[in-house]
PAGUBA-639267 format. One record per residue (C-alpha): residue number from 1; residue in one letter; x, y, z. Coordinates in steps of 0.5 Angstrom, whole numbers, plus 500, padded with zeros to 3 digits. Example, Ala and Ser with C-alpha at 12.3 -4.5 7.8 and 13.67 -1.06 7.14 Angstrom:
<sites>
[site 1, A, [525, 491, 516]],
[site 2, S, [527, 498, 514]],
</sites>
This chain:
<sites>
[site 1, M, [147, 155, 302]],
[site 2, E, [143, 159, 297]],
[site 3, R, [146, 165, 293]],
[site 4, Y, [145, 170, 288]],
[site 5, S, [147, 175, 283]],
[site 6, I, [144, 181, 283]],
[site 7, K, [146, 186, 278]],
[site 8, M, [143, 193, 277]],
[site 9, R, [144, 198, 271]],
[site 10, A, [141, 206, 271]],
[site 11, S, [141, 210, 265]],
[site 12, N, [137, 217, 263]],
[site 13, K, [136, 220, 256]],
[site 14, E, [141, 225, 258]],
[site 15, E, [147, 222, 260]],
[site 16, G, [145, 214, 258]],
[site 17, H, [149, 210, 262]],
[site 18, I, [150, 212, 270]],
[site 19, S, [151, 206, 273]],
[site 20, G, [152, 200, 274]],
[site 21, A, [154, 194, 280]],
[site 22, E, [154, 188, 281]],
[site 23, K, [153, 183, 288]],
[site 24, I, [152, 175, 289]],
[site 25, V, [150, 175, 296]],
[site 26, P, [146, 169, 301]],
[site 27, E, [138, 169, 301]],
[site 28, E, [137, 172, 307]],
[site 29, E, [141, 179, 305]],
[site 30, L, [138, 178, 298]],
[site 31, E, [133, 185, 300]],
[site 32, L, [138, 189, 303]],
[site 33, Y, [143, 189, 297]],
[site 34, C, [138, 189, 294]],
[site 35, A, [136, 196, 296]],
[site 36, R, [143, 199, 297]],
[site 37, L, [143, 197, 289]],
[site 38, L, [137, 202, 288]],
[site 39, A, [140, 207, 294]],
[site 40, R, [146, 207, 289]],
[site 41, A, [142, 209, 283]],
[site 42, L, [138, 214, 286]],
[site 43, R, [144, 218, 288]],
[site 44, H, [149, 218, 283]],
[site 45, S, [154, 224, 281]],
[site 46, K, [152, 223, 273]],
[site 47, G, [145, 225, 275]],
[site 48, K, [139, 222, 277]],
[site 49, P, [136, 216, 272]],
[site 50, D, [130, 215, 269]],
[site 51, F, [130, 207, 268]],
[site 52, I, [134, 202, 273]],
[site 53, N, [134, 194, 271]],
[site 54, L, [134, 190, 277]],
[site 55, K, [136, 182, 275]],
[site 56, I, [137, 177, 281]],
[site 57, E, [139, 170, 279]],
[site 58, A, [140, 164, 284]],
[site 59, V, [146, 162, 284]],
[site 60, A, [149, 155, 286]],
[site 61, E, [155, 154, 291]],
[site 62, K, [157, 148, 286]],
[site 63, E, [158, 153, 280]],
[site 64, I, [162, 159, 284]],
[site 65, L, [169, 160, 283]],
[site 66, H, [173, 162, 289]],
[site 67, L, [179, 166, 288]],
[site 68, P, [185, 169, 293]],
[site 69, A, [185, 178, 291]],
[site 70, L, [191, 180, 287]],
[site 71, N, [197, 182, 291]],
[site 72, V, [197, 191, 291]],
[site 73, T, [202, 195, 290]],
[site 74, T, [200, 203, 289]],
[site 75, V, [204, 208, 284]],
[site 76, E, [205, 216, 287]],
[site 77, T, [203, 220, 280]],
[site 78, L, [203, 228, 279]],
[site 79, N, [199, 227, 272]],
[site 80, A, [196, 223, 267]],
[site 81, E, [203, 223, 263]],
[site 82, E, [207, 220, 268]],
[site 83, G, [201, 215, 270]],
[site 84, T, [201, 212, 263]],
[site 85, A, [209, 212, 263]],
[site 86, V, [207, 207, 269]],
[site 87, V, [202, 203, 264]],
[site 88, L, [208, 203, 259]],
[site 89, D, [213, 201, 263]],
[site 90, Y, [208, 195, 266]],
[site 91, L, [208, 193, 259]],
[site 92, G, [214, 193, 258]],
[site 93, R, [217, 188, 265]],
[site 94, L, [211, 183, 262]],
[site 95, G, [214, 183, 255]],
[site 96, I, [209, 186, 251]],
[site 97, S, [212, 191, 245]],
[site 98, G, [208, 197, 242]],
[site 99, G, [206, 199, 248]],
[site 100, E, [204, 207, 245]],
[site 101, E, [200, 203, 240]],
[site 102, I, [196, 200, 246]],
[site 103, V, [196, 206, 250]],
[site 104, A, [192, 209, 243]],
[site 105, L, [187, 203, 242]],
[site 106, W, [185, 204, 250]],
[site 107, R, [183, 211, 248]],
[site 108, Q, [179, 208, 243]],
[site 109, S, [175, 204, 248]],
[site 110, F, [173, 210, 252]],
[site 111, S, [167, 210, 248]],
[site 112, M, [165, 202, 250]],
[site 113, R, [160, 200, 254]],
[site 114, G, [165, 194, 255]],
[site 115, A, [172, 192, 254]],
[site 116, M, [176, 192, 248]],
[site 117, L, [180, 184, 247]],
[site 118, L, [186, 186, 243]],
[site 119, D, [190, 180, 241]],
[site 120, A, [197, 182, 245]],
[site 121, D, [201, 181, 239]],
[site 122, S, [198, 183, 234]],
[site 123, F, [193, 188, 236]],
[site 124, E, [187, 186, 232]],
[site 125, R, [181, 187, 235]],
[site 126, L, [178, 181, 238]],
[site 127, E, [170, 182, 241]],
[site 128, P, [165, 180, 237]],
[site 129, D, [161, 186, 237]],
[site 130, R, [165, 192, 238]],
[site 131, E, [161, 197, 240]],
[site 132, R, [158, 193, 246]],
[site 133, G, [166, 189, 248]],
[site 134, I, [166, 184, 254]],
[site 135, R, [163, 186, 260]],
[site 136, A, [166, 181, 265]],
[site 137, T, [160, 181, 270]],
[site 138, Y, [158, 176, 276]],
[site 139, M, [162, 177, 281]],
[site 140, D, [164, 180, 288]],
[site 141, M, [168, 180, 293]],
[site 142, E, [168, 176, 300]],
[site 143, T, [172, 178, 307]],
[site 144, A, [175, 172, 311]],
[site 145, D, [168, 173, 317]],
[site 146, G, [164, 173, 310]],
[site 147, A, [162, 180, 309]],
[site 148, R, [161, 184, 303]],
[site 149, Q, [164, 189, 300]],
[site 150, S, [162, 195, 303]],
[site 151, A, [155, 197, 303]],
[site 152, C, [153, 200, 295]],
[site 153, E, [150, 206, 298]],
[site 154, G, [156, 209, 295]],
[site 155, K, [162, 205, 290]],
[site 156, N, [168, 203, 293]],
[site 157, H, [172, 204, 286]],
[site 158, F, [178, 200, 289]],
[site 159, N, [175, 195, 291]],
[site 160, E, [170, 194, 284]],
[site 161, A, [176, 194, 281]],
[site 162, L, [180, 190, 285]],
[site 163, V, [174, 184, 284]],
[site 164, L, [174, 185, 277]],
[site 165, A, [182, 185, 275]],
[site 166, T, [182, 179, 280]],
[site 167, K, [177, 176, 276]],
[site 168, V, [179, 177, 269]],
[site 169, V, [187, 176, 269]],
[site 170, S, [186, 169, 272]],
[site 171, H, [184, 166, 266]],
[site 172, P, [191, 164, 263]],
[site 173, N, [190, 167, 256]],
[site 174, I, [189, 174, 259]],
[site 175, L, [196, 178, 260]],
[site 176, A, [195, 184, 263]],
[site 177, E, [188, 188, 265]],
[site 178, L, [189, 197, 263]],
[site 179, C, [183, 200, 266]],
[site 180, I, [181, 208, 267]],
[site 181, S, [175, 209, 271]],
[site 182, D, [169, 213, 267]],
[site 183, D, [168, 217, 274]],
[site 184, P, [169, 225, 273]],
[site 185, D, [172, 224, 281]],
[site 186, Y, [175, 218, 281]],
[site 187, V, [182, 220, 276]],
[site 188, T, [186, 213, 278]],
[site 189, G, [187, 207, 274]],
[site 190, Y, [191, 201, 274]],
[site 191, I, [194, 195, 271]],
[site 192, A, [193, 188, 273]],
[site 193, S, [197, 182, 271]],
[site 194, R, [198, 175, 275]],
[site 195, E, [205, 177, 274]],
[site 196, F, [206, 184, 278]],
[site 197, G, [198, 183, 282]],
[site 198, Y, [194, 189, 282]],
[site 199, V, [198, 196, 280]],
[site 200, R, [193, 202, 282]],
[site 201, I, [196, 208, 278]],
[site 202, T, [194, 215, 283]],
[site 203, R, [193, 219, 277]],
[site 204, L, [190, 216, 268]],
[site 205, K, [188, 222, 268]],
[site 206, E, [185, 229, 268]],
[site 207, M, [180, 231, 275]],
[site 208, G, [173, 232, 272]],
[site 209, S, [174, 227, 265]],
[site 210, P, [168, 223, 263]],
[site 211, K, [173, 218, 259]],
[site 212, G, [174, 212, 261]],
[site 213, G, [175, 205, 259]],
[site 214, R, [179, 198, 259]],
[site 215, I, [183, 192, 254]],
[site 216, F, [184, 187, 257]],
[site 217, L, [190, 183, 252]],
[site 218, F, [190, 177, 250]],
[site 219, R, [194, 171, 248]],
[site 220, G, [192, 166, 244]],
[site 221, N, [188, 161, 239]],
[site 222, E, [180, 162, 237]],
[site 223, K, [178, 156, 241]],
[site 224, E, [182, 160, 247]],
[site 225, R, [178, 167, 246]],
[site 226, E, [171, 164, 245]],
[site 227, D, [173, 159, 252]],
[site 228, C, [176, 166, 255]],
[site 229, I, [169, 171, 253]],
[site 230, R, [165, 164, 256]],
[site 231, Y, [168, 165, 263]],
[site 232, L, [168, 172, 263]],
[site 233, Q, [161, 174, 261]],
[site 234, Q, [159, 168, 265]],
[site 235, Q, [162, 164, 270]],
[site 236, K, [161, 166, 277]],
[site 237, V, [167, 168, 282]],
[site 238, L, [169, 170, 289]],
[site 239, V, [174, 174, 290]],
[site 240, H, [177, 173, 298]],
[site 241, V, [181, 178, 301]],
[site 242, E, [184, 177, 309]],
</sites>
């Protein structure tokens, strides 16, 4: 089956980045999903873009890594303080010390375009470009009947986050991922790992806050770091859900 990767990015001069999304779709669905991603770019709560980019690339089936979606757990929290305490608890379960310092560094990622790649033991930042960060890309969700994740006119935070987290923590040198969305209307975040799956934390920030970012916690040597960055930024992945 011939497939195509589609990436959409939208921005304007006032807000900067407004919206971004990506798909990996069969050729016969290419026009449909290009139109849906364009509609999503034009109807975002952050404002109207003055720049929209659609990037389309052919993807051979042999290039795609197929992964089962992480198991999902939801933890109900009343406020951001409770949510942060849940993150610290799960970091402790992974045997990662210095959780408070990791959370402080996580907040520094809020101004970055991509994720912070952090050494889980020394807390050294490992991303080659500290402004850009690491952008995990080339991924999508596919259900058992071959359908894609929900229509792209509106963002499905949960599906998109589950796909990204599944790809990220499948790499053997990533211990965990921490994420808060930068969407002002979405306060749920998560911590994910191979050990306990994808843990949704219902409130990790206050409603209306545009702050959000992510950290990938890494353990390994320099060669493994280079392989990890290549995997996150270049490996094509389809995440399968029942």
